[in-house]
C-alpha positions as CSV (number, residue, x, y, z in Angstrom):
1,M,-161.8,-55.8,-95.8
2,A,-165.1,-54.3,-96.4
3,F,-164.8,-53.3,-92.6
4,V,-161.5,-51.5,-93.3
5,K,-162.7,-49.7,-96.1
6,G,-166.1,-48.5,-93.9
7,A,-163.6,-47.5,-91.4
8,W,-161.5,-45.5,-93.9
9,R,-164.3,-43.6,-95.7
10,I,-164.9,-42.2,-92.2
11,L,-161.8,-41.3,-91.6
12,V,-161.1,-39.6,-94.8
13,A,-164.9,-37.6,-94.5
14,I,-164.0,-36.7,-90.6
15,K,-160.8,-35.4,-92.2
16,D,-162.7,-33.5,-94.7
17,G,-165.4,-32.2,-92.4
18,L,-162.3,-30.7,-90.3
19,V,-160.6,-29.4,-93.3
20,L,-164.0,-27.7,-94.4
21,L,-164.8,-26.5,-90.8
22,F,-160.9,-25.0,-90.6
23,L,-161.3,-23.2,-93.8
24,L,-164.6,-22.0,-92.6
25,L,-163.1,-20.6,-89.6
26,F,-160.0,-19.3,-91.6
27,F,-162.1,-17.3,-93.9
28,G,-164.8,-16.1,-91.4
29,A,-161.8,-14.4,-89.5
30,L,-160.1,-13.3,-92.6
31,Y,-163.7,-11.7,-93.5
32,A,-164.1,-10.3,-90.0
33,A,-160.7,-8.7,-90.3
34,L,-161.3,-6.9,-93.6
35,S,-164.3,-5.9,-92.7
36,Y,-163.5,-4.0,-89.4
37,S,-162.9,-0.3,-89.6
38,P,-162.9,1.7,-86.5
39,K,-165.8,3.8,-85.9
40,P,-165.5,7.4,-87.0
41,G,-164.8,9.1,-83.4
42,K,-163.2,6.2,-82.0
43,T,-160.7,6.9,-79.2
44,V,-157.1,6.5,-79.7
45,S,-154.2,6.7,-77.3
46,S,-152.8,10.3,-76.3
47,G,-149.4,11.5,-77.1
48,A,-148.2,12.8,-80.3
49,L,-149.8,12.8,-83.7
50,L,-146.7,11.1,-86.0
51,L,-146.5,12.0,-89.3
52,D,-143.6,9.4,-90.6
53,L,-143.7,10.6,-94.0
54,N,-141.6,8.1,-95.7
55,G,-142.5,8.5,-99.3
56,S,-144.3,11.5,-101.1
57,I,-147.6,13.4,-100.9
58,V,-150.2,13.0,-103.6
59,E,-153.6,14.0,-104.7
60,Q,-154.4,10.1,-105.2
61,P,-152.5,7.1,-104.3
62,A,-151.7,4.9,-107.2
63,E,-153.0,1.0,-106.9
64,I,-151.1,-1.5,-105.8
65,G,-152.4,-5.0,-106.3
66,A,-152.3,-7.6,-103.8
67,M,-150.4,-10.0,-105.1
68,A,-147.7,-6.9,-105.7
69,L,-147.9,-6.1,-102.6
70,L,-146.9,-9.7,-101.3
71,S,-144.4,-10.2,-103.4
72,G,-142.5,-7.1,-102.7
73,S,-142.6,-5.6,-106.1
74,G,-144.8,-2.8,-104.8
75,P,-143.3,0.6,-105.2
76,D,-140.1,2.2,-103.8
77,A,-141.5,4.5,-101.4
78,K,-145.0,4.9,-99.8
79,E,-147.9,7.9,-100.9
80,Y,-150.0,9.7,-98.4
81,R,-153.4,11.4,-99.5
82,L,-153.1,15.2,-99.2
83,S,-156.5,15.3,-98.0
84,D,-155.9,12.6,-95.5
85,I,-152.8,14.5,-94.0
86,V,-154.6,17.8,-93.9
87,A,-157.7,16.6,-91.8
88,A,-155.7,14.7,-89.6
89,L,-153.8,17.9,-89.2
90,D,-157.6,19.5,-88.8
91,S,-158.8,17.1,-86.2
92,A,-155.5,17.2,-84.1
93,K,-156.0,20.8,-83.2
94,T,-158.9,20.1,-81.1
95,D,-158.1,16.9,-80.2
96,A,-157.1,16.8,-75.9
97,K,-155.7,13.7,-77.1
98,V,-152.6,15.0,-79.2
99,K,-150.7,16.6,-77.6
100,A,-148.1,17.5,-80.3
101,V,-147.5,16.8,-83.8
102,V,-144.2,15.5,-85.2
103,L,-142.8,15.1,-88.5
104,N,-140.4,12.7,-89.7
105,L,-139.2,13.8,-92.5
106,D,-136.7,11.6,-92.7
107,G,-137.4,9.6,-95.7
108,F,-139.6,12.1,-97.6
109,L,-139.5,12.7,-101.2
110,G,-141.9,15.4,-101.4
111,G,-145.0,16.1,-103.0
112,G,-144.9,19.9,-104.9
113,Q,-145.7,23.6,-103.9
114,V,-149.2,23.7,-103.6
115,A,-149.5,20.4,-101.6
116,M,-146.5,21.8,-99.3
117,A,-148.3,25.0,-98.7
118,R,-151.5,23.3,-98.0
119,V,-149.9,21.3,-95.6
120,G,-148.4,24.2,-94.1
121,K,-151.7,25.8,-93.7
122,A,-152.6,23.1,-91.8
123,L,-149.7,22.9,-89.4
124,D,-150.2,26.6,-88.7
125,A,-153.6,25.9,-87.3
126,V,-152.4,23.3,-85.1
127,R,-149.9,26.1,-83.5
128,A,-152.3,28.5,-83.4
129,A,-154.4,26.1,-81.5
130,K,-151.2,26.3,-79.1
131,K,-150.1,23.2,-79.9
132,P,-146.1,22.1,-80.1
133,V,-145.3,20.9,-83.9
134,L,-141.7,19.4,-84.3
135,A,-139.4,18.4,-87.2
136,Y,-136.9,16.1,-87.8
137,A,-134.7,15.3,-90.4
138,T,-131.1,14.4,-91.0
139,L,-131.2,16.5,-94.7
140,Y,-134.3,18.8,-95.7
141,S,-135.1,19.4,-98.9
142,D,-136.9,22.0,-100.6
143,D,-140.5,20.4,-100.3
144,G,-139.1,18.8,-96.8
145,Y,-138.2,22.4,-95.6
146,Q,-140.9,24.2,-97.2
147,I,-143.3,22.1,-94.8
148,A,-140.7,22.1,-91.7
149,A,-140.6,26.0,-91.9
150,H,-144.0,25.7,-90.3
151,A,-143.1,23.6,-87.2
152,T,-142.5,25.1,-83.8
153,E,-139.2,23.2,-83.6
154,V,-137.0,22.7,-86.2
155,W,-134.7,19.6,-85.8
156,S,-131.8,18.2,-87.8
157,D,-129.2,15.8,-87.4
158,P,-125.7,16.8,-86.4
159,L,-124.5,15.4,-89.5
160,G,-127.3,16.6,-91.7
161,G,-128.8,20.2,-92.4
162,V,-130.6,21.6,-94.9
163,A,-129.8,21.4,-98.9
164,I,-132.3,24.4,-100.7
165,M,-131.9,23.8,-104.2
166,G,-134.6,26.3,-105.6
167,R,-136.4,25.5,-108.8
168,G,-134.9,24.3,-112.1
169,G,-132.8,21.9,-113.1
170,S,-131.8,19.6,-116.4
171,N,-133.8,17.5,-119.0
172,L,-132.4,15.3,-120.8
173,Y,-132.3,15.7,-125.2
174,Y,-131.6,13.2,-127.9
175,K,-131.2,14.8,-130.6
176,G,-127.3,13.8,-131.1
177,L,-128.3,9.9,-130.5
178,I,-131.0,10.3,-132.5
179,D,-129.1,11.5,-135.4
180,K,-126.6,8.7,-135.0
181,L,-128.4,6.2,-134.9
182,G,-130.5,7.5,-138.1
183,V,-133.6,8.0,-136.5
184,N,-135.8,10.3,-138.4
185,T,-138.2,12.0,-135.9
186,H,-141.2,13.5,-137.5
187,V,-142.9,16.1,-135.2
188,Y,-146.5,17.7,-136.1
189,R,-147.1,20.5,-133.3
190,V,-149.0,23.9,-132.6
191,G,-147.5,26.1,-130.5
192,T,-144.2,28.2,-130.4
193,Y,-143.8,27.1,-126.7
194,K,-144.5,23.7,-127.2
195,S,-141.4,22.3,-125.7
196,F,-142.6,18.7,-125.0
197,V,-141.0,17.3,-128.8
198,E,-137.8,19.4,-128.2
199,P,-135.7,16.5,-126.3
200,F,-136.1,14.3,-130.0
201,T,-135.8,17.2,-132.1
202,R,-133.1,19.1,-130.6
203,A,-129.9,19.1,-128.3
204,E,-130.8,21.7,-126.3
205,Q,-134.4,24.1,-125.2
206,S,-135.4,26.5,-127.5
207,P,-134.7,30.2,-126.6
208,E,-138.4,30.5,-126.1
209,A,-138.4,27.7,-124.2
210,K,-136.0,28.7,-122.2
211,Q,-137.0,32.3,-121.6
212,A,-141.2,30.5,-120.8
213,N,-139.0,27.9,-118.1
214,Q,-136.8,30.4,-116.6
215,A,-140.0,33.3,-115.9
216,L,-141.9,30.1,-114.5
217,A,-139.4,28.7,-112.5
218,G,-138.3,32.3,-110.9
219,S,-142.2,32.9,-110.2
220,L,-142.3,29.6,-108.0
221,W,-139.0,30.0,-106.2
222,Q,-139.8,33.3,-105.0
223,S,-143.5,32.3,-104.0
224,W,-141.6,29.4,-101.8
225,Q,-138.9,32.0,-100.4
226,D,-142.3,33.7,-99.4
227,D,-143.8,30.8,-98.1
228,V,-140.9,29.9,-95.7
229,A,-139.8,33.5,-94.9
230,K,-143.5,34.3,-93.6
231,A,-143.3,30.7,-91.9
232,R,-140.0,31.6,-90.3
233,P,-139.2,35.0,-90.0
234,K,-136.0,34.3,-88.5
235,A,-134.2,32.1,-90.8
236,K,-131.9,33.8,-93.7
237,I,-133.2,32.1,-96.1
238,A,-132.5,34.5,-98.5
239,A,-129.1,34.9,-98.3
240,Y,-128.3,31.1,-97.3
241,A,-130.0,30.0,-100.6
242,A,-127.9,32.5,-102.5
243,N,-124.8,31.6,-101.6
244,P,-124.8,28.2,-99.5
245,L,-120.6,28.1,-100.5
246,A,-120.6,31.2,-98.1
247,A,-122.7,29.6,-95.3
248,A,-120.7,26.0,-95.7
249,Q,-116.7,28.1,-95.6
250,A,-118.2,30.2,-92.5
251,V,-118.3,26.9,-90.7
252,G,-115.8,24.8,-92.2
253,G,-118.1,22.8,-93.9
254,D,-120.1,21.7,-91.3
255,M,-123.8,22.0,-92.7
256,G,-126.0,21.3,-89.5
257,K,-124.4,24.2,-87.8
258,A,-124.6,26.2,-91.3
259,A,-128.3,25.8,-91.0
260,L,-128.3,26.7,-87.2
261,A,-126.5,29.9,-87.6
262,N,-128.4,30.7,-90.4
263,G,-131.8,30.1,-88.6
264,L,-133.0,27.1,-90.8
265,V,-133.3,24.8,-87.4
266,D,-133.5,25.4,-83.6
267,K,-131.5,22.5,-82.5
268,L,-129.5,19.8,-83.7
269,G,-129.1,16.6,-82.4
270,D,-129.8,13.1,-83.2
271,E,-133.1,11.0,-83.7
272,A,-133.0,10.0,-79.9
273,A,-132.4,13.3,-78.7
274,F,-134.7,14.4,-80.8
275,G,-137.4,12.1,-79.8
276,E,-136.2,12.6,-75.5
277,R,-137.4,16.3,-76.9
278,V,-140.9,14.9,-77.9
279,A,-141.7,12.3,-74.8
280,Q,-140.9,15.7,-72.6
281,I,-144.2,17.1,-74.1
282,A,-146.2,14.2,-75.3
283,G,-145.5,11.6,-72.8
284,E,-143.7,8.6,-72.4
285,A,-143.7,5.3,-74.7
286,A,-143.9,1.8,-73.1
287,S,-141.0,1.0,-75.2
288,D,-137.7,1.5,-73.3
289,K,-136.1,1.9,-77.0
290,A,-133.9,5.3,-76.7
291,G,-135.9,7.9,-78.2
292,S,-139.3,6.6,-78.2
293,F,-142.5,8.6,-77.1
294,A,-145.8,8.5,-77.0
295,T,-147.1,8.0,-80.3
296,I,-150.4,7.7,-82.1
297,D,-150.5,6.4,-85.5
298,L,-151.3,8.5,-88.8
299,A,-153.1,5.8,-90.6
300,S,-154.9,4.6,-87.6
301,Y,-155.9,8.2,-86.5
302,V,-157.6,9.0,-90.3
303,K,-159.1,5.7,-90.6
304,A,-161.2,6.6,-87.4
305,R,-162.1,9.8,-88.2
306,K,-162.6,9.2,-91.7
307,P,-166.7,10.0,-92.2
308,A,-168.7,8.4,-94.3
309,N,-168.6,8.7,-98.4
310,D,-171.9,10.0,-98.8
311,G,-172.2,13.6,-99.7
312,Q,-174.0,15.3,-102.1
313,I,-170.7,17.1,-103.6
314,G,-169.0,14.5,-106.3
315,V,-165.6,14.9,-106.2
316,L,-163.6,13.6,-108.6
317,T,-160.0,13.5,-109.2
318,I,-158.0,13.3,-112.3
319,A,-154.4,12.6,-111.5
320,G,-151.5,11.8,-113.3
321,D,-150.7,11.1,-117.1
322,I,-153.8,11.1,-118.9
323,V,-153.8,8.1,-120.6
324,D,-156.1,6.2,-123.0
325,G,-157.8,2.7,-121.8
326,E,-158.3,1.9,-118.7
327,A,-155.9,2.5,-115.2
328,G,-156.1,2.7,-111.5
329,P,-156.1,5.5,-109.3
330,G,-153.1,8.0,-109.9
331,T,-153.2,7.6,-113.7
332,A,-155.9,9.4,-115.5
333,A,-157.5,6.7,-117.8
334,G,-160.2,8.3,-120.0
335,D,-162.5,5.0,-120.0
336,T,-161.9,4.3,-116.4
337,I,-162.7,8.2,-115.2
338,S,-165.6,8.7,-117.4
339,D,-167.3,5.5,-116.6
340,L,-166.6,6.2,-112.7
341,L,-168.0,9.4,-113.4
342,L,-171.2,8.4,-115.4
343,T,-172.1,5.8,-112.8
344,A,-171.8,8.1,-110.1
345,L,-174.5,10.2,-112.0
346,D,-176.4,7.4,-112.7
347,E,-176.7,5.5,-109.2
348,K,-176.1,8.9,-106.7
349,E,-177.9,11.7,-105.9
350,L,-175.2,14.6,-106.9
351,K,-176.3,18.4,-106.4
352,A,-172.8,19.4,-108.1
353,L,-169.4,18.2,-109.5
354,V,-166.0,19.0,-107.9
355,V,-163.1,18.2,-110.4
356,R,-159.7,17.9,-108.7
357,V,-157.2,18.4,-111.4
358,D,-153.3,17.4,-111.0
359,S,-152.2,16.3,-114.1
360,P,-149.9,17.4,-116.7
361,G,-151.7,16.2,-119.7
362,G,-151.4,13.5,-122.1
363,S,-153.5,11.6,-124.7
364,V,-156.0,14.4,-126.5
365,M,-158.3,11.1,-126.9
366,A,-158.9,10.0,-123.4
367,S,-158.7,14.1,-122.1
368,E,-161.6,14.6,-124.6
369,K,-163.7,11.5,-123.4
370,I,-162.9,12.8,-119.9
371,R,-164.8,16.3,-120.7
372,G,-167.3,14.3,-122.7
373,A,-168.4,12.4,-119.5
374,I,-167.7,16.0,-117.1
375,L,-170.5,17.5,-119.6
376,K,-172.9,14.9,-119.2
377,A,-172.9,16.2,-115.4
378,K,-173.7,19.9,-116.7
379,G,-176.1,18.7,-118.7
380,D,-177.8,17.1,-116.0
381,G,-178.1,20.6,-114.1
382,L,-175.2,20.1,-112.0
383,P,-172.8,23.3,-111.0
384,V,-168.8,22.2,-112.0
385,V,-166.2,23.6,-110.0
386,V,-162.5,23.0,-111.1
387,S,-160.0,23.0,-108.7
388,M,-156.2,23.0,-109.6
389,A,-153.5,21.5,-107.9
390,N,-149.9,21.2,-108.5
391,V,-150.5,20.8,-112.1
392,A,-153.0,21.2,-114.4
393,A,-151.6,22.0,-117.9
394,S,-152.4,20.9,-121.8
395,G,-154.4,17.9,-121.1
396,G,-155.3,19.0,-117.8
397,Y,-156.3,22.2,-118.6
398,W,-158.8,20.4,-121.3
399,V,-160.6,18.7,-119.2
400,S,-161.2,21.8,-117.0
401,T,-163.3,23.6,-120.0
402,P,-166.4,22.5,-118.8
403,A,-165.9,24.3,-115.5
404,D,-168.5,27.4,-114.2
405,I,-165.7,28.7,-112.4
406,I,-161.9,27.3,-112.0
407,F,-160.0,27.7,-108.6
408,A,-156.4,27.2,-108.9
409,E,-153.0,28.2,-106.0
410,P,-151.1,31.3,-106.8
411,D,-148.0,27.9,-107.3
412,T,-150.3,25.8,-109.7
413,I,-148.9,25.2,-113.0
414,T,-151.4,25.5,-115.9
415,G,-152.4,26.7,-119.1
416,S,-150.0,24.8,-121.6
417,I,-152.5,25.0,-124.5
418,G,-150.9,23.3,-127.5
419,V,-151.0,19.9,-129.3
420,F,-148.5,17.9,-130.6
421,G,-147.4,14.4,-132.3
422,I,-144.2,12.4,-132.8
423,L,-143.6,9.9,-134.9
424,P,-140.6,8.1,-135.4
425,S,-139.2,6.1,-138.3
426,F,-136.0,4.1,-138.4
427,E,-135.2,4.1,-142.7
428,G,-131.6,5.9,-142.1
429,T,-131.3,3.3,-139.3
430,L,-131.8,0.5,-141.1
431,A,-129.6,2.2,-144.1
432,K,-126.7,2.0,-141.2
433,M,-127.5,-1.4,-141.6
434,G,-127.7,-2.3,-145.3
435,I,-131.4,-2.7,-144.7
436,T,-133.8,-1.3,-147.5
437,T,-137.2,-1.0,-148.5
438,D,-139.2,-1.4,-151.7
439,G,-143.1,-2.2,-152.6
440,V,-145.9,-0.8,-154.4
441,R,-148.6,1.7,-153.2
442,T,-152.2,2.5,-154.5
443,T,-152.3,5.5,-153.2
444,P,-150.4,8.2,-151.3
445,L,-151.1,6.7,-148.1
446,S,-150.6,3.2,-149.3
447,G,-148.6,1.4,-146.1
448,Q,-148.4,4.8,-144.0
449,P,-147.1,5.3,-141.8
450,D,-143.9,3.3,-142.7
451,I,-141.1,3.5,-140.2
452,A,-139.1,0.9,-141.7
453,G,-139.3,3.1,-144.9
454,G,-140.2,6.5,-143.8
455,T,-143.1,8.9,-144.8
456,T,-144.4,10.4,-147.1
457,P,-145.1,14.4,-147.6
458,E,-148.5,13.5,-148.4
459,F,-149.0,11.9,-144.8
460,D,-147.0,14.5,-142.8
461,Q,-149.5,17.5,-144.0
462,I,-152.2,15.4,-143.1
463,M,-151.0,14.7,-140.2
464,Q,-149.9,18.5,-139.6
465,L,-153.2,19.9,-140.3
466,G,-155.5,16.9,-137.8
467,V,-152.7,18.5,-135.1
468,E,-153.9,21.7,-136.2
469,N,-157.4,21.4,-136.3
470,I,-157.3,20.1,-132.8
471,Y,-155.5,23.1,-132.0
472,R,-157.9,25.4,-133.1
473,R,-160.5,23.2,-131.3
474,F,-158.2,23.3,-128.0
475,V,-158.2,27.3,-128.5
476,G,-162.3,27.2,-129.3
477,L,-162.9,25.3,-125.6
478,V,-160.6,27.5,-123.6
479,A,-162.1,30.7,-125.1
480,Q,-165.7,29.6,-125.0
481,S,-165.1,28.3,-121.4
482,R,-163.2,31.6,-120.2
483,K,-166.0,33.9,-122.6
484,K,-163.2,35.1,-124.8
485,S,-162.1,35.5,-128.4
486,P,-160.2,32.5,-130.4
487,E,-157.9,35.3,-131.0
488,A,-157.0,36.7,-127.3
489,I,-157.0,33.0,-126.3
490,D,-154.5,32.4,-128.9
491,A,-152.3,34.5,-127.7
492,I,-151.8,33.0,-123.9
493,A,-152.0,29.7,-125.6
494,Q,-148.9,28.4,-127.9
495,G,-148.1,25.4,-125.7
496,R,-146.9,28.3,-123.0
497,V,-146.8,27.2,-119.1
498,W,-148.3,29.9,-116.4
499,D,-148.0,30.0,-112.9
500,G,-151.0,29.9,-111.2
501,G,-150.9,34.0,-110.1
502,T,-150.3,34.5,-113.8
503,A,-152.9,32.9,-115.1
504,R,-155.5,34.6,-112.7
505,Q,-154.3,37.9,-114.4
506,I,-155.0,36.8,-117.6
507,G,-157.9,34.8,-117.1
508,L,-157.7,30.9,-117.4
509,V,-158.0,30.8,-113.8
510,D,-160.7,32.6,-111.6
511,R,-159.9,32.6,-108.0
512,F,-157.6,31.2,-105.9
513,G,-158.5,28.7,-103.6
514,G,-158.1,24.9,-102.5
515,L,-160.0,21.6,-102.7
516,E,-162.1,22.9,-99.3
517,E,-162.8,26.3,-101.2
518,A,-164.2,24.6,-104.2
519,I,-166.4,22.3,-102.3
520,A,-167.8,25.5,-101.3
521,E,-168.3,26.6,-103.7
522,A,-170.3,23.9,-105.4
523,A,-172.1,23.9,-102.4
524,R,-173.4,27.6,-103.0
525,R,-174.2,27.2,-106.4
526,A,-176.3,24.2,-105.6
527,K,-178.0,25.7,-103.1
528,L,-176.6,23.9,-100.4
529,D,-175.5,25.1,-97.0
530,P,-171.4,24.8,-97.2
531,A,-170.9,24.1,-93.7
532,K,-173.0,20.9,-93.8
533,A,-172.4,20.0,-97.2
534,K,-170.6,16.6,-97.4
535,A,-168.2,15.1,-100.2
536,Y,-168.8,11.6,-102.7
537,Y,-165.5,11.1,-103.6
538,I,-165.5,9.3,-107.2
539,E,-163.2,7.2,-107.1
540,K,-162.1,3.3,-107.6
541,Q,-162.6,1.7,-104.4
542,P,-159.9,-1.3,-103.8
543,D,-161.5,-4.8,-102.9
544,S,-161.5,-5.6,-99.2
545,F,-158.4,-8.1,-99.9
546,T,-156.3,-6.0,-101.1
547,A,-157.1,-3.4,-98.4
548,F,-156.5,-5.5,-96.0
549,V,-153.0,-6.5,-97.4
550,Q,-152.4,-2.6,-97.7
551,S,-152.5,-2.3,-94.3
552,V,-150.2,-4.8,-92.9
553,A,-147.9,-3.7,-95.0
554,D,-148.5,-0.2,-93.9
555,R,-147.9,-1.4,-90.7
556,E,-144.5,-3.3,-91.6
557,Q,-142.9,-0.7,-93.5
558,G,-140.0,0.3,-91.7
559,D,-136.8,2.5,-92.5
560,A,-135.1,0.3,-94.5
561,S,-136.8,1.5,-97.3
562,A,-136.0,5.4,-96.5
563,P,-133.8,6.9,-99.1
564,P,-130.1,7.5,-98.5
565,R,-130.2,10.5,-96.1
566,D,-127.0,12.3,-97.2
567,M,-126.6,14.5,-100.3
568,L,-124.1,12.5,-101.5
569,A,-125.8,9.3,-101.3
570,R,-129.2,10.8,-102.7
571,Q,-127.2,11.8,-106.1
572,A,-127.7,7.6,-106.7
573,L,-131.6,8.7,-106.5
574,I,-131.2,11.5,-109.5
575,Q,-128.6,8.9,-111.7
576,R,-131.1,6.6,-111.2
577,G,-133.9,8.5,-111.7
578,W,-132.4,9.8,-115.0
579,A,-132.1,6.3,-116.2
580,M,-135.3,5.6,-115.7
581,Q,-136.3,8.8,-117.1
582,A,-134.7,8.3,-120.7
583,V,-136.5,4.7,-120.9
584,S,-139.9,6.6,-120.3
585,D,-139.0,9.4,-122.7
586,V,-138.2,6.6,-125.2
587,K,-141.5,4.2,-124.5
588,A,-143.4,7.7,-125.3
589,L,-141.5,8.4,-128.2
590,V,-142.2,4.6,-129.7
591,M,-145.4,4.0,-127.8
592,G,-147.1,7.3,-127.4
593,A,-150.4,8.2,-127.8
594,G,-150.9,10.0,-131.1
595,V,-152.0,13.4,-130.5
596,R,-151.2,14.8,-127.3
597,A,-151.9,18.0,-125.0
598,D,-149.0,17.1,-122.6
599,C,-146.6,19.1,-120.9
600,L,-142.8,18.1,-120.4
601,E,-142.1,21.4,-118.1
602,C,-144.7,20.4,-115.5
603,R,-143.3,17.4,-114.5
604,G,-140.4,18.5,-112.4
605,Y,-142.8,20.5,-110.5
606,G,-145.5,17.9,-109.2
607,A,-145.2,14.7,-106.4
608,P,-142.2,12.8,-107.4
609,K,-143.5,9.4,-109.7
610,H,-142.3,5.6,-107.6
611,R,-141.7,3.0,-109.5
612,N,-141.8,-0.4,-107.9
613,A,-139.5,-3.4,-108.2
614,A,-140.8,-5.5,-111.4
615,Q,-140.6,-2.3,-113.5
616,E,-136.9,-1.5,-112.8
617,R,-136.5,-5.2,-113.3
618,S,-137.8,-4.7,-116.7
619,V,-135.9,-2.0,-117.6
620,L,-133.1,-3.6,-116.6
621,A,-134.1,-6.3,-118.7
622,M,-135.1,-4.2,-121.7
623,L,-130.8,-2.8,-120.9
624,A,-129.3,-5.8,-121.0
625,E,-131.1,-7.1,-124.0
626,Y,-130.5,-3.9,-126.3
627,W,-126.8,-4.5,-124.6
628,R,-126.2,-8.4,-125.8
């Protein structure tokens, strides 16, 4: 028996040793895979650089946890970093291995007018280097066509075409529903044009908001037409957009032929025919699949050429809604961004700071926390340059006020200098169900805000006075930054949103230019050579395991996640967006930051927001619970 026990212990020890050895080998191999990255300048196979944009272009992609990726509850579309695409195109124009640039826009969801113009500029540089650019989509939308117009050849599927919608659209207004439910919406605001609260207080836009929004949409629409017409002079874009019915009737409803007849596309053909055309230029692929061609993968190309993040010009990105607390990239959380900047100031030898803003605003408290961290950089002697992307309004402008100089684009949406607070109470709703409230008080503020019994006049007046005080502070910050009187700023504030061209005329921004121009200006102000100055991007980096899982997910992403490709089927996306927007608006009403510098109009002009499967399930659960 003792012999058997001894032999068993030896077998168990051998088993444990083998398991340990296997685990060591497994994690060693995993670590090697996670640690591997191509060296800058590493060669890649020759062919066409493929921009298969199955999602949207953003300033800063949202963070996706490894568990969300593994469980399949990640976002419904991919986000591509604008600076990565521009850098890849800049490299491609001088890279002998890149024979052409190919845009597959079948799954493209947009990215905002400023981003589209920047990609178009990079594509123009590729064409100027005598390299062809070819674009393909079944159905082109506004953003997709804006960049496709910069291609040498524009292809569309015969069953597709070009659907130019122009700027504008509808918002949801809840006043009728709120009245039926008996909800009392308490609004505290300053700004004639501060229309964020109007969906909860009106059944339609106010005349002032409609006038301002019409002017903004008209300016951006004209700029879009100018960009497309310059890139593609033979396209009859103005007539096609102004009277799409006539264009459709002329060809019996065949929108592909309509696009071809009006010069918007060069060829009609399916994806296989398009691929064969690319293969004539870039070479055949090893695969025998119809329409395949020699391809250079965008993600691998970007990774192989990405410079080390070790420059002296700090670049702080403020992208997405400005919220209190902490959050990952793609959301501008006050605590997270301020901590990242303060840590960088402490640990890095930065000589200047560029703040890249792409945000419609949000929490005043979070905006002020971010502004305070930027002021710390300025107090340390760093020049501060702000670079505005698609949107830098309300809280997005608040965080821009410490700048020594502000760069924007003509299509940037900015301003919206106004403040509001909103609070619902449900005394009317409860009364409909026979429920009332009563109690005792020792001061006018006892139990306030009372969302069940209603607010007191004193509480409402104090809240309004507080919002007015914050508005005066906002105007004062802008006045100090812009070197104008508070009265002059108040005249162009009042919550009004401006396009970048008008904003420059009235002094809210200083120069036109993108991120590259802002970095060069920061280098000059820091007495560095702009040609040699390098950027250090101040943002949270994903851990190795998440980065590995993301790279695998990117490689596995296929056509299954592409959106519907015809005009009617895409209405499903619009309907889904409305449902999600309604839930988001209700959440903002009930759970949003107390006092906000936020911009309702701005949200339709940036990159589209993507929600993941878990979020959609939670929304459905909320609706099911409500109607149960």
